Backbone as numpy.savetxt, mean C-alpha at the origin, in Angstrom:
# Nx Ny Nz CAx CAy CAz Cx Cy Cz
8.93 9.54 1.86 9.19 10.25 3.03 9.46 9.22 4.22
10.36 9.67 5.11 10.76 8.78 6.23 10.16 9.42 7.47
9.76 8.54 8.41 9.35 9.06 9.65 10.35 9.10 10.75
11.60 8.91 10.36 12.72 8.90 11.37 12.91 10.24 11.99
12.61 11.37 11.33 12.87 12.75 11.85 11.60 13.42 12.31
10.47 12.76 12.14 9.18 13.39 12.53 8.89 13.23 14.03
8.36 14.35 14.56 7.95 14.31 15.94 6.42 14.30 16.06
5.83 13.48 16.93 4.45 13.37 17.07 3.95 14.61 17.85
2.81 15.18 17.38 2.14 16.30 17.93 1.51 15.93 19.25
1.15 14.65 19.49 0.41 14.24 20.70 1.34 13.83 21.79
2.36 13.11 21.53 3.19 12.72 22.67 4.61 13.36 22.67
4.95 14.06 21.59 6.26 14.84 21.43 7.44 13.91 21.44
7.32 12.64 21.02 8.42 11.74 20.77 8.58 11.42 19.33
9.58 10.89 18.87 9.79 10.55 17.49 8.71 9.53 16.98
8.21 9.76 15.83 7.15 8.89 15.30 7.68 7.49 15.13
8.90 7.33 14.80 9.57 6.00 14.50 9.43 5.12 15.74
9.42 5.72 16.98 9.33 4.87 18.19 7.96 4.33 18.39
6.92 4.94 17.90 5.52 4.47 17.99 5.07 4.39 19.47
5.28 5.37 20.24 4.93 5.42 21.69 3.40 5.54 21.86
2.68 6.25 21.03 1.20 6.42 21.26 0.47 5.90 19.93
-0.81 5.80 20.07 -1.58 5.27 19.01 -1.45 6.13 17.67
-1.35 7.42 17.78 -1.25 8.32 16.72 0.13 8.03 16.06
1.22 7.90 16.78 2.50 7.51 16.28 2.49 6.27 15.45
1.88 5.21 16.03 1.81 3.91 15.44 1.01 3.94 14.17
-0.07 4.64 14.13 -0.91 4.75 12.93 -0.23 5.49 11.80
0.38 6.61 12.16 1.14 7.29 11.14 2.42 6.59 10.60
3.03 5.92 11.43 4.17 5.12 11.05 3.76 4.05 10.18
2.69 3.39 10.45 2.13 2.25 9.59 1.77 2.80 8.28
1.03 3.95 8.25 0.59 4.50 7.02 1.81 4.87 6.12
2.78 5.47 6.70 3.94 5.92 5.94 4.77 4.71 5.38
4.66 3.58 6.04 5.51 2.45 5.61 4.75 1.52 4.64
3.55 1.85 4.30 2.80 0.92 3.38 3.31 1.29 1.98
3.92 0.28 1.34 4.36 0.42 -0.03 3.84 -0.56 -0.93
3.88 -0.30 -2.20 3.54 -1.30 -3.21 2.03 -1.39 -3.40
1.68 -2.49 -4.21 0.36 -2.68 -4.62 -0.25 -3.91 -3.84
-1.51 -3.76 -3.45 -2.04 -4.88 -2.67 -2.23 -6.11 -3.50
-2.10 -7.28 -2.91 -2.18 -8.58 -3.63 -3.57 -8.68 -4.30
-4.58 -8.19 -3.80 -5.95 -8.20 -4.45 -5.95 -7.47 -5.70
-5.30 -6.29 -5.66 -5.25 -5.49 -6.94 -4.48 -6.24 -8.02
-3.40 -6.88 -7.59 -2.59 -7.58 -8.60 -3.41 -8.77 -9.15
-4.14 -9.51 -8.33 -4.95 -10.58 -8.79 -6.01 -10.06 -9.74
-6.63 -9.03 -9.40 -7.69 -8.45 -10.32 -7.14 -8.02 -11.66
-5.86 -7.44 -11.66 -5.28 -7.08 -12.94 -4.90 -8.25 -13.70
-4.36 -9.33 -13.10 -4.05 -10.56 -13.84 -5.27 -11.23 -14.43
-6.34 -11.23 -13.65 -7.59 -11.86 -14.21 -8.16 -11.07 -15.37
-8.07 -9.71 -15.24 -8.47 -8.85 -16.37 -7.64 -9.13 -17.64
-6.32 -9.23 -17.48 -5.54 -9.48 -18.62 -5.79 -10.88 -19.27
-6.01 -11.82 -18.36 -6.41 -13.22 -18.89 -7.68 -13.08 -19.73
-8.69 -12.49 -19.15 -10.00 -12.30 -19.81 -9.81 -11.61 -21.13
-9.00 -10.56 -21.20 -8.83 -9.81 -22.42 -8.09 -10.66 -23.45
-7.15 -11.50 -22.95 -6.38 -12.28 -23.92 -7.34 -13.35 -24.51
-8.08 -13.96 -23.73 -9.09 -14.95 -24.13 -10.11 -14.34 -25.14
-10.62 -13.15 -24.81 -11.51 -12.52 -25.73 -10.93 -12.14 -26.99
-9.64 -11.70 -27.00 -9.01 -11.39 -28.22 -8.69 -12.55 -29.03
-8.33 -13.69 -28.36 -8.03 -14.98 -29.16 -9.38 -15.49 -29.72
-10.49 -15.32 -29.09 -11.73 -15.74 -29.66 -12.13 -14.87 -30.85
-11.88 -13.64 -30.80 -12.25 -12.70 -31.92 -11.37 -12.89 -33.09
-10.08 -13.21 -32.97 -9.18 -13.41 -34.06 -9.32 -14.83 -34.71
-9.45 -15.72 -33.95 -9.48 -17.05 -34.55 -10.39 -17.98 -33.94
């Protein structure tokens, strides 16, 4: 969803302009995409641990 056409209920201006705190907060929330770097690091460490455990069990 895009905030280009949304109008803020508090200040009655487009959310994309970020004129009030509510606009800025909602614009930031809507523009957050992707996975956090911490989550990626945890996933990679988990995969490494599983690979080492599997290697230990097999041979």
